C-alpha positions in Angstrom: -63.9 42.4 0.6 -64.4 45.9 -1.5 -62.9 49.1 -0.1 -63.4 51.6 -2.5 -66.6 50.5 -3.9 -68.4 50.9 -0.4 -66.9 54.3 0.5 -69.2 57.2 0.1 -65.9 59.4 -0.7 -65.5 57.4 -4.0 -69.2 57.1 -4.6 -68.9 59.3 -7.8 -66.1 57.6 -9.5 -66.9 54.7 -12.1 -63.8 52.3 -11.9 -62.1 51.1 -15.0 -61.8 47.5 -15.0 -58.4 45.9 -16.6 -58.7 44.7 -20.0 -56.6 41.3 -20.0 -57.5 40.5 -23.4 -61.5 39.6 -23.6 -63.7 37.4 -21.3 -60.9 34.6 -21.9 -57.3 35.9 -21.8 -54.6 33.5 -22.3 -52.6 34.4 -19.2 -54.4 36.5 -16.6 -52.4 37.8 -13.8 -53.6 36.7 -10.5 -54.2 40.0 -8.9 -55.6 40.4 -5.3 -58.8 41.4 -4.9 -57.9 44.4 -3.1 -55.1 45.4 -5.5 -57.6 44.7 -8.6 -60.1 47.1 -7.0 -57.4 49.8 -6.2 -56.0 49.7 -9.6 -60.0 49.9 -11.3 -60.5 53.0 -9.3 -56.8 54.5 -10.1 -57.7 54.1 -14.0 -60.7 56.0 -13.6 -58.9 58.9 -11.8 -56.3 58.9 -14.0 -58.4 58.8 -17.1 -60.2 62.0 -15.4 -56.6 63.8 -14.6 -57.9 64.0 -11.2 -55.2 66.1 -8.7 -56.7 65.2 -5.5 -56.0 64.5 -1.6 -58.3 61.3 -2.3 -56.3 60.3 -5.4 -53.4 61.0 -3.4 -54.6 58.2 -0.6 -55.2 55.8 -3.2 -51.6 55.8 -4.7 -50.5 55.7 -1.3 -52.7 52.5 -0.8 -51.6 51.1 -4.0 -47.7 51.7 -3.1 -48.3 49.9 0.1 -49.2 46.6 -2.0 -46.9 47.2 -4.6 -44.0 49.4 -4.1 -42.6 48.8 -7.5 -45.5 50.3 -9.7 -43.7 52.9 -11.5 -46.9 54.5 -13.0 -48.2 55.0 -9.7 -45.2 56.8 -8.6 -45.2 59.0 -11.5 -49.1 59.8 -10.9 -48.2 60.5 -7.2 -45.4 62.9 -8.1 -47.8 64.8 -10.1 -50.7 65.1 -7.7 -48.1 66.6 -4.8 -47.4 69.3 -7.4 -50.6 69.9 -8.5 -52.0 70.2 -4.9 -48.8 72.2 -3.4 -48.4 69.2 -0.8 -45.8 69.5 2.0 -42.5 67.6 0.6 -40.9 67.4 3.8 -44.0 65.3 5.2 -44.0 63.2 1.8 -40.2 62.6 2.6 -40.7 61.5 5.9 -43.3 59.0 4.7 -41.0 57.9 2.1 -38.4 57.1 4.5 -40.5 54.4 6.0 -41.0 53.0 2.8 -37.6 53.0 1.9 -36.3 51.3 4.9 -38.8 48.4 4.1 -37.8 48.1 0.2 -34.2 48.6 0.1 -33.8 47.9 -3.7 -36.9 49.7 -5.1 -35.5 52.2 -7.9 -38.9 53.9 -7.9 -38.6 55.0 -4.4 -35.1 56.6 -5.1 -36.0 58.1 -8.1 -39.3 59.4 -6.4 -36.8 60.8 -3.2 -34.5 62.5 -6.0 -37.6 64.5 -7.2 -38.6 65.3 -3.7 -35.3 66.5 -2.5 -34.7 68.4 -5.8 -37.8 70.4 -5.0 -37.1 71.0 -2.0 -33.7 72.5 -2.8 -32.2 71.1 0.4 -29.9 67.7 1.5 -30.7 68.6 5.2 -30.9 65.2 6.9 -30.0 62.8 3.7 -26.7 61.9 5.0 -27.7 60.6 8.3 -30.7 58.6 6.5 -28.4 57.3 3.8 -26.6 55.9 6.8 -29.4 54.3 8.3 -29.7 52.7 4.9 -26.3 51.6 4.3 -26.4 49.9 8.0 -28.9 47.5 6.2 -26.8 47.0 3.1 -23.7 48.6 2.8 -23.7 48.0 -1.2 -27.0 48.8 -2.2 -26.5 50.4 -5.4 -29.7 52.8 -5.4 -28.2 54.0 -2.5 -24.8 54.8 -3.5 -26.0 56.1 -6.9 -28.6 58.6 -5.4 -25.6 59.7 -3.1 -23.4 60.6 -6.2 -26.5 62.5 -7.4 -26.8 64.2 -4.0 -23.2 65.3 -4.1 -23.3 66.7 -7.6 -26.7 68.5 -6.8 -25.6 70.1 -3.8 -21.9 70.6 -4.4 -21.1 68.4 -1.2 -17.4 68.0 -2.6 -15.8 69.9 0.3 -14.3 68.2 3.3 -16.2 70.3 5.5 -19.7 68.8 4.0 -19.4 65.8 6.0 -19.2 63.5 3.4 -16.0 62.4 3.0 -16.0 62.1 7.0 -19.0 59.9 6.5 -17.1 57.5 4.0 -13.9 57.2 6.2 -16.0 56.1 9.0 -17.8 53.4 6.7 -14.1 52.3 5.3 -12.8 52.3 8.8 -15.6 49.8 9.8 -15.4 47.8 6.6 -12.2 48.2 4.5 -13.6 45.6 2.3 -16.8 47.9 1.0 -15.9 48.7 -2.6 -18.7 50.8 -2.8 -17.4 53.3 -0.3 -14.0 53.4 -2.0 -15.8 54.1 -5.1 -17.7 56.9 -3.7 -14.1 58.3 -2.1 -12.8 58.2 -5.6 -15.5 60.4 -6.9 -15.5 63.0 -3.8 -11.9 63.3 -4.7 -12.0 63.6 -8.4 -15.6 64.0 -9.7 -15.4 67.7 -9.0 -12.9 68.1 -11.7 -15.5 67.3 -14.4 -18.4 69.4 -13.0 -16.5 72.9 -12.0 -14.3 74.4 -14.8 -10.6 75.2 -13.4 -10.8 73.2 -10.6 -7.8 70.8 -10.0 -6.8 68.4 -7.3 -4.4 70.0 -5.0 -1.0 67.6 -4.5 -1.6 67.5 -0.9 -5.1 65.8 -1.6 -3.5 63.3 -3.4 -0.9 62.9 -0.7 -3.6 62.4 1.6 -5.0 60.0 -0.1 -2.2 57.4 -0.9 -1.8 57.7 2.9 -5.5 56.7 3.4 -4.8 53.8 0.9 -1.9 52.6 2.5 -2.9 52.7 5.7 -6.1 50.6 4.6 -3.9 48.1 2.9 -1.6 47.5 6.0 -5.3 46.7 7.7 -5.9 44.1 4.8 -3.3 43.3 2.6 -5.3 41.0 0.3 -8.0 43.5 -0.1 -7.7 45.0 -4.0 -9.7 47.9 -3.1 -7.1 50.0 -2.0 -4.9 48.6 -4.2 -6.9 49.5 -7.0 -7.4 53.0 -5.7 -3.6 53.4 -5.3 -3.0 52.7 -9.2 -6.0 54.8 -9.8 -4.0 58.0 -8.1 -0.9 57.5 -9.8 -2.6 56.9 -13.0 -4.8 60.1 -12.7 -1.6 62.3 -11.5 0.7 61.0 -14.1 2.9 59.4 -11.7 5.1 56.3 -12.3 4.1 53.0 -10.5 7.7 53.0 -9.4 7.1 55.1 -6.5 5.4 52.2 -4.8 7.7 49.8 -5.3 9.0 49.9 -1.9 5.5 49.9 -0.4 4.4 46.8 -2.6 7.9 45.1 -1.1 6.7 45.2 2.2 3.7 42.4 1.2 5.5 40.6 -1.4 9.3 40.0 -1.5 10.6 37.9 -4.8 13.2 36.3 -2.7 10.9 35.1 0.5 7.7 33.6 -1.1 6.6 32.2 1.9 6.4 35.9 3.2 4.2 37.2 0.7 1.2 38.5 2.3 -0.6 40.2 -0.9 -1.1 38.9 -4.4 -2.1 42.2 -5.4 1.3 43.7 -4.2 2.9 40.9 -6.7 0.6 42.1 -9.3 2.1 45.7 -8.5 5.4 44.6 -8.4 5.1 42.3 -11.8 4.1 45.8 -13.7 6.8 48.2 -11.9 9.5 45.6 -12.9 8.1 45.2 -16.7 8.3 48.9 -17.0 12.2 48.7 -15.9 13.5 47.4 -19.0 16.4 45.5 -17.1 14.1 43.8 -14.5 12.0 41.8 -17.2 13.3 38.7 -15.3 11.6 40.1 -11.8 8.7 40.5 -13.5 8.7 37.0 -14.9 9.2 35.5 -11.3 6.5 37.9 -9.8 3.7 36.5 -12.7 5.2 32.7 -12.3 4.5 33.0 -8.6 1.1 34.4 -9.3 0.2 31.5 -11.5 1.6 28.8 -9.5 0.7 29.7 -5.8 -0.6 33.1 -5.2 -3.5 33.2 -7.6 -3.5 29.8 -9.8 -7.6 29.8 -10.6 -6.4 33.1 -13.1 -3.3 30.7 -14.1 -3.6 31.5 -17.9 -4.0 35.3 -17.5 -0.6 35.3 -15.8 0.8 32.9 -18.4 -0.5 35.3 -20.9 1.2 38.8 -19.1 4.3 36.7 -18.8 4.3 36.0 -22.7 3.9 39.5 -22.9 7.5 40.5 -21.8 10.8 40.4 -23.3 12.0 36.9 -23.9 15.3 38.1 -22.6 16.6 40.6 -20.4 18.5 43.7 -21.8 22.1 43.5 -21.8 24.1 44.9 -19.0 25.7 48.2 -19.5 
């Protein structure tokens, strides 16, 4: 049933039908009648460059039918600016759309445009939390969140951003997306503010947090990678973690190994110690044969890079 053709508010508009390639197109797209009609009116108002409340309502109708149509979103953004629309009201409307279409890129691009123009991040952290409650690893949400931090300088601990991420990790220590964002909060600022340097006490805090996460779930790779990253970023030796890694993987007690990632770290630590290449080989052999046999070829390759003989005793 036509909606726009019978609406007096649209009586002055001549719809522009889609040209699918002549009267007998080879592969015509099977649009619904309602969608095809709405699009024909959209083509007409776009051709006239109409910026009006009725054109805005038309874009809303189309977005409800097809939220992935980027041209409609771009046109809607132009209209909002042209008619000086209430962007806060638009953001409220957008929230309901986002919660129904979790992985729609156009929605997040539109949100970024709105929030940038509003110049405020108020309410965004709470909304993002509601999104992550539905999908904790939604790439669009995390990408937008990084933009939000950069745009509004939410680096500081009192911004609530770090506390929010810590809460997510306390709920699910396996959430690698949250680990990635925590790293961004700690070290991303160095590339944003000239002269900014991460303090030693911050690094120690992060090491303590990652160690606590390992103790919760020793086989979770994310905190092990986080520890490696912290040491690499601050140019500290892996050997600092020898005692800690040994808590989860003693080479002389293979039945008590609780983490293949601890074995991997110990292999690297021993490899860096010239006199301990043999220990590194033992760790790599344990990985290849028992604790990560699916990657046996990789561990064997790592083992082949080690010196064939241990250095002679002094």
